[in-house]
All heavy atoms as TSV, in Angstrom:
chain	resi	resn	atom	element	x	y	z
A	1	MET	N	N	0.904	-1.232	-0.002
A	1	MET	CA	C	0.010	0.044	-0.009
A	1	MET	C	C	0.892	1.218	-0.001
A	1	MET	O	O	0.946	1.978	1.001
A	1	MET	CB	C	-0.875	-0.055	1.236
A	1	MET	CG	C	-2.266	0.316	0.931
A	1	MET	SD	S	-3.254	0.715	2.409
A	1	MET	CE	C	-4.178	-0.731	2.574
A	2	GLU	N	N	1.543	1.516	-1.091
A	2	GLU	CA	C	2.446	2.580	-1.117
A	2	GLU	C	C	1.866	3.933	-1.057
A	2	GLU	O	O	2.434	4.871	-0.780
A	2	GLU	CB	C	3.338	2.347	-2.394
A	2	GLU	CG	C	2.534	2.471	-3.634
A	2	GLU	CD	C	2.992	1.581	-4.798
A	2	GLU	OE1	O	3.598	0.548	-4.500
A	2	GLU	OE2	O	2.768	1.947	-5.884
A	3	ASN	N	N	0.600	4.049	-1.542
A	3	ASN	CA	C	-0.103	5.307	-1.544
A	3	ASN	C	C	-0.698	5.693	-0.221
A	3	ASN	O	O	-1.400	6.759	-0.083
A	3	ASN	CB	C	-1.044	5.421	-2.632
A	3	ASN	CG	C	-0.304	5.423	-3.962
A	3	ASN	OD1	O	0.777	5.670	-4.132
A	3	ASN	ND2	N	-1.120	4.877	-4.981
A	4	ALA	N	N	-0.744	4.757	0.751
A	4	ALA	CA	C	-1.537	4.978	1.969
A	4	ALA	C	C	-0.836	6.130	2.848
A	4	ALA	O	O	0.315	6.357	2.861
A	4	ALA	CB	C	-1.534	3.655	2.749
A	5	LEU	N	N	-1.662	6.765	3.510
A	5	LEU	CA	C	-1.258	7.757	4.382
A	5	LEU	C	C	-0.700	7.133	5.610
A	5	LEU	O	O	-1.321	6.181	6.143
A	5	LEU	CB	C	-2.351	8.761	4.704
A	5	LEU	CG	C	-2.897	9.704	3.675
A	5	LEU	CD1	C	-4.013	10.459	4.058
A	5	LEU	CD2	C	-1.852	10.600	3.105
A	6	THR	N	N	0.321	7.693	6.225
A	6	THR	CA	C	0.755	7.083	7.522
A	6	THR	C	C	-0.011	7.650	8.682
A	6	THR	O	O	-0.568	8.746	8.619
A	6	THR	CB	C	2.311	7.370	7.706
A	6	THR	OG1	O	2.410	8.792	7.819
A	6	THR	CG2	C	3.169	6.887	6.594
A	7	ALA	N	N	-0.032	6.957	9.809
A	7	ALA	CA	C	-0.800	7.399	10.906
A	7	ALA	C	C	-0.031	8.479	11.693
A	7	ALA	O	O	-0.468	9.143	12.572
A	7	ALA	CB	C	-1.023	6.238	11.846
A	8	GLU	N	N	1.255	8.647	11.269
A	8	GLU	CA	C	2.073	9.663	12.005
A	8	GLU	C	C	2.009	11.023	11.425
A	8	GLU	O	O	2.919	11.958	11.783
A	8	GLU	CB	C	3.590	9.226	12.014
A	8	GLU	CG	C	3.683	7.896	12.785
A	8	GLU	CD	C	5.064	7.334	12.762
A	8	GLU	OE1	O	5.992	8.076	12.594
A	8	GLU	OE2	O	5.321	6.076	12.942
A	9	VAL	N	N	1.122	11.362	10.612
A	9	VAL	CA	C	1.011	12.568	9.935
A	9	VAL	C	C	0.596	13.656	11.111
A	9	VAL	O	O	-0.447	13.394	11.857
A	9	VAL	CB	C	0.082	12.665	8.794
A	9	VAL	CG1	C	-0.215	14.049	8.241
A	9	VAL	CG2	C	0.515	11.756	7.694
A	10	ILE	N	N	1.341	14.796	11.146
A	10	ILE	CA	C	1.041	15.732	12.167
A	10	ILE	C	C	0.363	16.950	11.414
A	10	ILE	O	O	0.965	17.544	10.561
A	10	ILE	CB	C	2.264	16.306	12.936
A	10	ILE	CG1	C	2.916	15.024	13.615
A	10	ILE	CG2	C	1.819	17.366	13.881
A	10	ILE	CD1	C	4.137	15.339	14.378
A	11	LEU	N	N	-0.934	17.171	11.742
A	11	LEU	CA	C	-1.700	18.318	11.090
A	11	LEU	C	C	-1.718	19.482	12.042
A	11	LEU	O	O	-2.066	19.280	13.186
A	11	LEU	CB	C	-3.084	17.696	10.788
A	11	LEU	CG	C	-3.145	16.450	9.887
A	11	LEU	CD1	C	-4.524	15.932	9.741
A	11	LEU	CD2	C	-2.419	16.659	8.516
A	12	LYS	N	N	-1.380	20.512	11.593
A	12	LYS	CA	C	-1.218	21.716	12.391
A	12	LYS	C	C	-2.232	22.876	11.985
A	12	LYS	O	O	-2.711	23.556	12.818
A	12	LYS	CB	C	0.202	22.376	12.401
A	12	LYS	CG	C	1.224	21.350	12.966
A	12	LYS	CD	C	2.601	22.018	12.970
A	12	LYS	CE	C	3.525	21.127	13.577
A	12	LYS	NZ	N	4.927	21.599	13.707
A	13	THR	N	N	-2.494	22.913	10.732
A	13	THR	CA	C	-3.236	24.087	10.240
A	13	THR	C	C	-4.500	23.501	9.524
A	13	THR	O	O	-4.586	22.295	9.138
A	13	THR	CB	C	-2.480	24.936	9.236
A	13	THR	OG1	O	-2.262	24.215	8.112
A	13	THR	CG2	C	-1.232	25.414	9.839
A	14	ARG	N	N	-5.455	24.445	9.289
A	14	ARG	CA	C	-6.647	24.055	8.538
A	14	ARG	C	C	-6.245	23.486	7.144
A	14	ARG	O	O	-6.844	22.530	6.650
A	14	ARG	CB	C	-7.571	25.245	8.400
A	14	ARG	CG	C	-8.848	25.038	7.567
A	14	ARG	CD	C	-9.662	26.251	7.510
A	14	ARG	NE	N	-10.784	26.209	6.662
A	14	ARG	CZ	C	-11.934	25.696	6.906
A	14	ARG	NH1	N	-12.183	25.225	8.096
A	14	ARG	NH2	N	-12.855	25.672	5.905
A	15	ALA	N	N	-5.232	24.119	6.473
A	15	ALA	CA	C	-4.856	23.811	5.195
A	15	ALA	C	C	-4.271	22.271	5.200
A	15	ALA	O	O	-4.394	21.562	4.292
A	15	ALA	CB	C	-3.781	24.727	4.646
A	16	ASP	N	N	-3.577	21.962	6.270
A	16	ASP	CA	C	-3.044	20.624	6.455
A	16	ASP	C	C	-4.182	19.670	6.496
A	16	ASP	O	O	-4.111	18.553	5.862
A	16	ASP	CB	C	-2.181	20.523	7.734
A	16	ASP	CG	C	-0.876	21.209	7.749
A	16	ASP	OD1	O	-0.388	21.584	6.640
A	16	ASP	OD2	O	-0.346	21.546	8.765
A	17	TYR	N	N	-5.168	19.927	7.270
A	17	TYR	CA	C	-6.283	19.035	7.292
A	17	TYR	C	C	-7.120	18.902	5.893
A	17	TYR	O	O	-7.443	17.794	5.537
A	17	TYR	CB	C	-7.352	19.530	8.334
A	17	TYR	CG	C	-6.933	19.204	9.735
A	17	TYR	CD1	C	-6.118	20.177	10.579
A	17	TYR	CD2	C	-7.228	17.997	10.284
A	17	TYR	CE1	C	-5.885	19.846	11.861
A	17	TYR	CE2	C	-6.868	17.633	11.608
A	17	TYR	CZ	C	-6.194	18.574	12.376
A	17	TYR	OH	O	-5.744	18.287	13.708
A	18	ILE	N	N	-7.120	20.019	5.244
A	18	ILE	CA	C	-7.777	20.032	3.918
A	18	ILE	C	C	-7.117	19.133	2.953
A	18	ILE	O	O	-7.633	18.286	2.261
A	18	ILE	CB	C	-8.029	21.414	3.435
A	18	ILE	CG1	C	-9.128	22.127	4.218
A	18	ILE	CG2	C	-8.429	21.399	1.925
A	18	ILE	CD1	C	-9.096	23.648	3.957
A	19	VAL	N	N	-5.695	19.247	2.935
A	19	VAL	CA	C	-4.792	18.445	2.108
A	19	VAL	C	C	-4.896	17.000	2.482
A	19	VAL	O	O	-5.171	16.119	1.608
A	19	VAL	CB	C	-3.400	18.957	2.159
A	19	VAL	CG1	C	-2.447	17.945	1.406
A	19	VAL	CG2	C	-3.212	20.252	1.546
A	20	ALA	N	N	-4.966	16.727	3.677
A	20	ALA	CA	C	-5.074	15.302	4.162
A	20	ALA	C	C	-6.363	14.678	3.744
A	20	ALA	O	O	-6.394	13.477	3.291
A	20	ALA	CB	C	-4.896	15.153	5.696
A	21	ILE	N	N	-7.493	15.505	3.980
A	21	ILE	CA	C	-8.840	14.997	3.629
A	21	ILE	C	C	-8.853	14.728	2.037
A	21	ILE	O	O	-9.451	13.700	1.625
A	21	ILE	CB	C	-9.876	15.882	4.104
A	21	ILE	CG1	C	-9.970	15.826	5.575
A	21	ILE	CG2	C	-11.191	15.583	3.385
A	21	ILE	CD1	C	-10.763	16.922	6.234
A	22	GLU	N	N	-8.323	15.638	1.252
A	22	GLU	CA	C	-8.312	15.503	-0.196
A	22	GLU	C	C	-7.559	14.253	-0.582
A	22	GLU	O	O	-7.915	13.602	-1.564
A	22	GLU	CB	C	-7.797	16.773	-0.839
A	22	GLU	CG	C	-8.818	18.031	-0.729
A	22	GLU	CD	C	-8.268	19.279	-1.243
A	22	GLU	OE1	O	-7.057	19.368	-1.420
A	22	GLU	OE2	O	-9.002	20.257	-1.417
A	23	GLN	N	N	-6.458	13.982	0.019
A	23	GLN	CA	C	-5.598	12.748	-0.272
A	23	GLN	C	C	-6.444	11.579	0.106
A	23	GLN	O	O	-6.464	10.574	-0.608
A	23	GLN	CB	C	-4.314	12.848	0.510
A	23	GLN	CG	C	-3.333	13.912	0.061
A	23	GLN	CD	C	-2.137	14.028	0.896
A	23	GLN	OE1	O	-2.069	13.586	2.049
A	23	GLN	NE2	N	-0.993	14.507	0.279
A	24	CYS	N	N	-7.191	11.613	1.190
A	24	CYS	CA	C	-7.951	10.521	1.601
A	24	CYS	C	C	-9.068	10.180	0.550
A	24	CYS	O	O	-9.432	9.100	0.142
A	24	CYS	CB	C	-8.598	10.608	2.979
A	24	CYS	SG	S	-7.430	10.405	4.325
A	25	LEU	N	N	-9.721	11.303	0.167
A	25	LEU	CA	C	-10.779	11.209	-0.724
A	25	LEU	C	C	-10.338	10.659	-2.163
A	25	LEU	O	O	-11.002	9.831	-2.752
A	25	LEU	CB	C	-11.453	12.528	-0.968
A	25	LEU	CG	C	-12.371	12.956	0.188
A	25	LEU	CD1	C	-12.819	14.436	0.083
A	25	LEU	CD2	C	-13.532	11.991	0.524
A	26	ALA	N	N	-9.143	11.221	-2.525
A	26	ALA	CA	C	-8.567	10.751	-3.792
A	26	ALA	C	C	-8.156	9.152	-3.747
A	26	ALA	O	O	-8.502	8.507	-4.649
A	26	ALA	CB	C	-7.261	11.520	-4.180
A	27	GLU	N	N	-7.671	8.812	-2.618
A	27	GLU	CA	C	-7.326	7.405	-2.469
A	27	GLU	C	C	-8.615	6.573	-2.422
A	27	GLU	O	O	-8.698	5.351	-3.096
A	27	GLU	CB	C	-6.603	7.102	-1.203
A	27	GLU	CG	C	-6.188	5.708	-0.895
A	27	GLU	CD	C	-5.255	5.100	-1.949
A	27	GLU	OE1	O	-4.706	5.788	-2.774
A	27	GLU	OE2	O	-4.962	3.872	-1.791
A	28	MET	N	N	-9.687	7.044	-1.859
A	28	MET	CA	C	-10.928	6.303	-1.832
A	28	MET	C	C	-11.609	6.235	-3.282
A	28	MET	O	O	-12.037	5.144	-3.557
A	28	MET	CB	C	-12.008	6.994	-0.935
A	28	MET	CG	C	-11.657	6.912	0.584
A	28	MET	SD	S	-12.660	7.961	1.607
A	28	MET	CE	C	-14.264	7.331	1.390
A	29	GLN	N	N	-11.401	7.321	-4.030
A	29	GLN	CA	C	-11.859	7.239	-5.481
A	29	GLN	C	C	-11.087	6.302	-6.263
A	29	GLN	O	O	-11.557	5.556	-7.091
A	29	GLN	CB	C	-11.800	8.635	-6.003
A	29	GLN	CG	C	-12.873	9.610	-5.444
A	29	GLN	CD	C	-12.791	10.985	-5.987
A	29	GLN	OE1	O	-11.584	11.421	-6.376
A	29	GLN	NE2	N	-13.781	11.724	-5.785
A	30	ARG	N	N	-9.837	6.261	-6.020
A	30	ARG	CA	C	-8.877	5.301	-6.740
A	30	ARG	C	C	-9.300	3.821	-6.385
A	30	ARG	O	O	-9.407	3.035	-7.206
A	30	ARG	CB	C	-7.459	5.537	-6.390
A	30	ARG	CG	C	-6.476	4.689	-7.204
A	30	ARG	CD	C	-5.060	4.811	-6.629
A	30	ARG	NE	N	-4.953	4.107	-5.324
A	30	ARG	CZ	C	-4.787	2.786	-5.226
A	30	ARG	NH1	N	-4.846	1.915	-6.236
A	30	ARG	NH2	N	-4.679	2.204	-3.985
A	31	LEU	N	N	-9.568	3.654	-5.146
A	31	LEU	CA	C	-9.889	2.224	-4.749
A	31	LEU	C	C	-11.234	1.867	-5.175
A	31	LEU	O	O	-11.456	0.750	-5.747
A	31	LEU	CB	C	-9.819	2.079	-3.177
A	31	LEU	CG	C	-8.487	2.135	-2.518
A	31	LEU	CD1	C	-8.582	2.314	-1.060
A	31	LEU	CD2	C	-7.540	1.007	-2.934
A	32	GLN	N	N	-12.177	2.826	-5.271
A	32	GLN	CA	C	-13.504	2.515	-5.865
A	32	GLN	C	C	-13.459	2.211	-7.296
A	32	GLN	O	O	-14.097	1.286	-7.801
A	32	GLN	CB	C	-14.457	3.730	-5.595
A	32	GLN	CG	C	-15.725	3.520	-6.133
A	32	GLN	CD	C	-16.542	2.397	-5.491
A	32	GLN	OE1	O	-16.375	2.091	-4.294
A	32	GLN	NE2	N	-17.428	1.671	-6.328
A	33	ALA	N	N	-12.543	2.949	-8.081
A	33	ALA	CA	C	-12.396	2.635	-9.483
A	33	ALA	C	C	-11.758	1.204	-9.615
A	33	ALA	O	O	-12.145	0.503	-10.562
A	33	ALA	CB	C	-11.563	3.724	-10.089
A	34	GLN	N	N	-10.972	0.879	-8.742
A	34	GLN	CA	C	-10.159	-0.430	-8.832
A	34	GLN	C	C	-11.294	-1.511	-8.593
A	34	GLN	O	O	-11.327	-2.606	-9.304
A	34	GLN	CB	C	-9.084	-0.520	-7.817
A	34	GLN	CG	C	-8.449	-1.839	-7.785
A	34	GLN	CD	C	-7.248	-1.821	-6.821
A	34	GLN	OE1	O	-6.815	-0.825	-6.280
A	34	GLN	NE2	N	-6.716	-3.029	-6.521
A	35	ILE	N	N	-12.087	-1.262	-7.553
A	35	ILE	CA	C	-13.273	-2.292	-7.232
A	35	ILE	C	C	-14.064	-2.438	-8.412
A	35	ILE	O	O	-14.491	-3.525	-8.835
A	35	ILE	CB	C	-13.912	-1.769	-6.065
A	35	ILE	CG1	C	-13.169	-1.864	-4.850
A	35	ILE	CG2	C	-15.291	-2.583	-5.906
A	35	ILE	CD1	C	-13.731	-1.236	-3.535
A	36	VAL	N	N	-14.530	-1.316	-9.110
A	36	VAL	CA	C	-15.387	-1.411	-10.294
A	36	VAL	C	C	-14.630	-2.214	-11.346
A	36	VAL	O	O	-15.267	-3.231	-11.999
A	36	VAL	CB	C	-15.777	-0.036	-10.802
A	36	VAL	CG1	C	-16.399	-0.144	-12.109
A	36	VAL	CG2	C	-16.661	0.618	-9.794
A	37	ASP	N	N	-13.428	-1.975	-11.663
A	37	ASP	CA	C	-12.692	-2.725	-12.723
A	37	ASP	C	C	-12.578	-4.264	-12.406
A	37	ASP	O	O	-12.796	-5.057	-13.216
A	37	ASP	CB	C	-11.319	-2.080	-12.854
A	37	ASP	CG	C	-11.264	-0.782	-13.544
A	37	ASP	OD1	O	-12.249	-0.324	-14.025
A	37	ASP	OD2	O	-10.177	-0.134	-13.390
A	38	GLU	N	N	-12.256	-4.437	-11.147
A	38	GLU	CA	C	-12.268	-5.880	-10.797
A	38	GLU	C	C	-13.512	-6.539	-10.739
A	38	GLU	O	O	-13.610	-7.755	-11.138
A	38	GLU	CB	C	-11.499	-5.947	-9.383
A	38	GLU	CG	C	-10.131	-5.509	-9.397
A	38	GLU	CD	C	-9.429	-5.572	-8.003
A	38	GLU	OE1	O	-10.072	-5.740	-7.063
A	38	GLU	OE2	O	-8.267	-5.239	-7.966
A	39	GLN	N	N	-14.562	-5.896	-10.422
A	39	GLN	CA	C	-15.901	-6.477	-10.477
A	39	GLN	C	C	-16.299	-6.763	-11.977
A	39	GLN	O	O	-16.887	-7.887	-12.199
A	39	GLN	CB	C	-16.941	-5.583	-9.762
A	39	GLN	CG	C	-18.335	-6.243	-9.726
A	39	GLN	CD	C	-18.323	-7.581	-8.897
A	39	GLN	OE1	O	-17.831	-7.502	-7.704
A	39	GLN	NE2	N	-18.791	-8.671	-9.399
A	40	GLU	N	N	-15.978	-5.825	-12.832
A	40	GLU	CA	C	-16.194	-6.088	-14.262
A	40	GLU	C	C	-15.515	-7.327	-14.747
A	40	GLU	O	O	-16.013	-8.211	-15.496
A	40	GLU	CB	C	-15.880	-4.849	-15.036
A	40	GLU	CG	C	-16.796	-3.722	-14.911
A	40	GLU	CD	C	-16.307	-2.368	-15.478
A	40	GLU	OE1	O	-15.223	-2.347	-16.079
A	40	GLU	OE2	O	-17.043	-1.405	-15.446
A	41	GLU	N	N	-14.295	-7.502	-14.366
A	41	GLU	CA	C	-13.447	-8.762	-14.643
A	41	GLU	C	C	-14.103	-9.941	-14.116
A	41	GLU	O	O	-14.136	-11.020	-14.723
A	41	GLU	CB	C	-12.063	-8.503	-14.261
A	41	GLU	CG	C	-11.165	-9.608	-14.661
A	41	GLU	CD	C	-9.656	-9.519	-14.142
A	41	GLU	OE1	O	-9.328	-8.407	-13.640
A	41	GLU	OE2	O	-8.866	-10.456	-14.414
A	42	ILE	N	N	-14.469	-9.932	-12.804
A	42	ILE	CA	C	-15.100	-11.024	-12.165
A	42	ILE	C	C	-16.417	-11.368	-12.929
A	42	ILE	O	O	-16.683	-12.610	-13.289
A	42	ILE	CB	C	-15.426	-10.691	-10.739
A	42	ILE	CG1	C	-14.083	-10.678	-9.949
A	42	ILE	CG2	C	-16.437	-11.739	-10.091
A	42	ILE	CD1	C	-14.287	-10.102	-8.527
A	43	ASP	N	N	-17.184	-10.470	-13.320
A	43	ASP	CA	C	-18.474	-10.675	-14.132
A	43	ASP	C	C	-18.127	-11.355	-15.344
A	43	ASP	O	O	-18.898	-12.313	-15.768
A	43	ASP	CB	C	-19.247	-9.401	-14.241
A	43	ASP	CG	C	-19.849	-8.909	-12.920
A	43	ASP	OD1	O	-19.805	-9.709	-11.837
A	43	ASP	OD2	O	-20.131	-7.643	-12.903
A	44	GLN	N	N	-17.155	-10.868	-16.081
A	44	GLN	CA	C	-16.766	-11.472	-17.285
A	44	GLN	C	C	-16.284	-12.923	-17.184
A	44	GLN	O	O	-16.699	-13.721	-17.983
A	44	GLN	CB	C	-15.630	-10.553	-17.988
A	44	GLN	CG	C	-15.130	-11.141	-19.410
A	44	GLN	CD	C	-16.251	-11.153	-20.408
A	44	GLN	OE1	O	-17.162	-10.308	-20.482
A	44	GLN	NE2	N	-16.243	-12.205	-21.284
A	45	LEU	N	N	-15.426	-13.173	-16.288
A	45	LEU	CA	C	-14.985	-14.511	-16.025
A	45	LEU	C	C	-16.110	-15.418	-15.519
A	45	LEU	O	O	-16.159	-16.615	-16.038
A	45	LEU	CB	C	-13.922	-14.509	-14.938
A	45	LEU	CG	C	-12.555	-13.842	-15.271
A	45	LEU	CD1	C	-11.703	-13.783	-14.102
A	45	LEU	CD2	C	-11.869	-14.647	-16.417
A	46	ARG	N	N	-17.078	-14.958	-14.841
A	46	ARG	CA	C	-18.266	-15.687	-14.402
A	46	ARG	C	C	-19.046	-16.079	-15.623
A	46	ARG	O	O	-19.435	-17.226	-15.792
A	46	ARG	CB	C	-19.130	-14.995	-13.443
A	46	ARG	CG	C	-20.284	-15.686	-12.980
A	46	ARG	CD	C	-21.056	-14.946	-11.932
A	46	ARG	NE	N	-20.337	-14.932	-10.602
A	46	ARG	CZ	C	-20.071	-13.769	-9.978
A	46	ARG	NH1	N	-20.605	-12.548	-10.342
A	46	ARG	NH2	N	-19.387	-13.786	-8.855
A	47	THR	N	N	-19.223	-15.163	-16.555
A	47	THR	CA	C	-19.988	-15.419	-17.809
A	47	THR	C	C	-19.260	-16.438	-18.571
A	47	THR	O	O	-19.943	-17.379	-19.145
A	47	THR	CB	C	-20.182	-14.107	-18.564
A	47	THR	OG1	O	-20.876	-13.157	-17.740
A	47	THR	CG2	C	-20.938	-14.230	-19.857
A	48	GLU	N	N	-17.956	-16.331	-18.790
A	48	GLU	CA	C	-17.161	-17.352	-19.553
A	48	GLU	C	C	-17.314	-18.620	-18.919
A	48	GLU	O	O	-17.333	-19.672	-19.656
A	48	GLU	CB	C	-15.727	-16.852	-19.588
A	48	GLU	CG	C	-15.522	-15.547	-20.500
A	48	GLU	CD	C	-14.143	-14.965	-20.558
A	48	GLU	OE1	O	-13.225	-15.646	-19.893
A	48	GLU	OE2	O	-13.979	-13.908	-20.969
A	49	THR	N	N	-17.148	-18.730	-17.610
A	49	THR	CA	C	-17.190	-19.998	-16.943
A	49	THR	C	C	-18.594	-20.736	-17.129
A	49	THR	O	O	-18.700	-21.808	-17.330
A	49	THR	CB	C	-16.967	-19.817	-15.338
A	49	THR	OG1	O	-15.672	-19.233	-15.222
A	49	THR	CG2	C	-17.037	-21.090	-14.638
A	50	LYS	N	N	-19.651	-19.888	-17.029
A	50	LYS	CA	C	-21.009	-20.478	-17.250
A	50	LYS	C	C	-21.081	-21.021	-18.735
A	50	LYS	O	O	-21.692	-22.018	-18.887
A	50	LYS	CB	C	-22.086	-19.431	-16.997
A	50	LYS	CG	C	-22.275	-19.214	-15.562
A	50	LYS	CD	C	-23.351	-18.138	-15.235
A	50	LYS	CE	C	-23.411	-17.867	-13.735
A	50	LYS	NZ	N	-24.452	-16.755	-13.472
A	51	ALA	N	N	-20.555	-20.269	-19.690
A	51	ALA	CA	C	-20.657	-20.763	-20.997
A	51	ALA	C	C	-19.907	-22.012	-21.264
A	51	ALA	O	O	-20.267	-22.905	-21.880
A	51	ALA	CB	C	-20.081	-19.634	-21.974
A	52	LEU	N	N	-18.642	-22.056	-20.549
A	52	LEU	CA	C	-17.824	-23.294	-20.645
A	52	LEU	C	C	-18.554	-24.462	-20.021
A	52	LEU	O	O	-18.527	-25.587	-20.562
A	52	LEU	CB	C	-16.444	-23.064	-19.989
A	52	LEU	CG	C	-15.512	-22.261	-20.765
A	52	LEU	CD1	C	-14.377	-21.956	-19.936
A	52	LEU	CD2	C	-15.147	-22.864	-22.100
A	53	LEU	N	N	-19.177	-24.199	-18.921
A	53	LEU	CA	C	-19.916	-25.395	-18.244
A	53	LEU	C	C	-21.152	-25.778	-19.022
A	53	LEU	O	O	-21.416	-26.987	-19.183
A	53	LEU	CB	C	-20.432	-24.840	-16.763
A	53	LEU	CG	C	-19.315	-24.774	-15.794
A	53	LEU	CD1	C	-19.866	-24.141	-14.525
A	53	LEU	CD2	C	-18.737	-26.134	-15.426
A	54	ALA	N	N	-21.807	-24.852	-19.651
A	54	ALA	CA	C	-22.901	-25.178	-20.514
A	54	ALA	C	C	-22.423	-25.975	-21.724
A	54	ALA	O	O	-23.030	-26.954	-22.097
A	54	ALA	CB	C	-23.619	-23.949	-20.992
A	55	ALA	N	N	-21.311	-25.559	-22.270
A	55	ALA	CA	C	-20.679	-26.319	-23.432
A	55	ALA	C	C	-20.343	-27.785	-23.037
A	55	ALA	O	O	-20.597	-28.735	-23.755
A	55	ALA	CB	C	-19.617	-25.557	-24.021
A	56	LEU	N	N	-19.816	-27.885	-21.822
A	56	LEU	CA	C	-19.291	-29.211	-21.454
A	56	LEU	C	C	-20.577	-30.105	-21.129
A	56	LEU	O	O	-20.530	-31.298	-21.340
A	56	LEU	CB	C	-18.563	-29.105	-20.207
A	56	LEU	CG	C	-17.102	-28.536	-20.317
A	56	LEU	CD1	C	-16.447	-28.327	-18.995
A	56	LEU	CD2	C	-16.252	-29.567	-21.127
A	57	GLN	N	N	-21.662	-29.520	-20.629
A	57	GLN	CA	C	-22.807	-30.289	-20.262
A	57	GLN	C	C	-23.528	-30.830	-21.590
A	57	GLN	O	O	-24.264	-31.979	-21.527
A	57	GLN	CB	C	-23.841	-29.599	-19.437
A	57	GLN	CG	C	-23.307	-29.327	-18.020
A	57	GLN	CD	C	-24.295	-28.402	-17.193
A	57	GLN	OE1	O	-25.155	-27.783	-17.735
A	57	GLN	NE2	N	-23.973	-28.393	-15.955
A	58	THR	N	N	-23.401	-30.034	-22.691
A	58	THR	CA	C	-24.098	-30.468	-23.934
A	58	THR	C	C	-23.081	-31.379	-24.790
A	58	THR	O	O	-23.593	-31.928	-25.758
A	58	THR	CB	C	-24.474	-29.255	-24.756
A	58	THR	OG1	O	-23.399	-28.427	-25.048
A	58	THR	CG2	C	-25.492	-28.425	-24.071
A	59	ALA	N	N	-21.883	-31.551	-24.418
A	59	ALA	CA	C	-20.897	-32.247	-25.227
A	59	ALA	C	C	-21.085	-33.712	-24.946
A	59	ALA	O	O	-21.456	-34.242	-24.034
A	59	ALA	CB	C	-19.521	-31.790	-24.838
């Protein structure tokens, strides 16, 4: 998790908090996009697997 924020970040100003929150939100968006991509891949593999099983059952 190279992009993760460390727990040792020291926030002193409002600007520091805003930057930290924006970084967290950006990471959350990146992870959400990754989840969507992986779910699409899972759905495609599930479809292919069902097709292969159906082909094997009719063979």
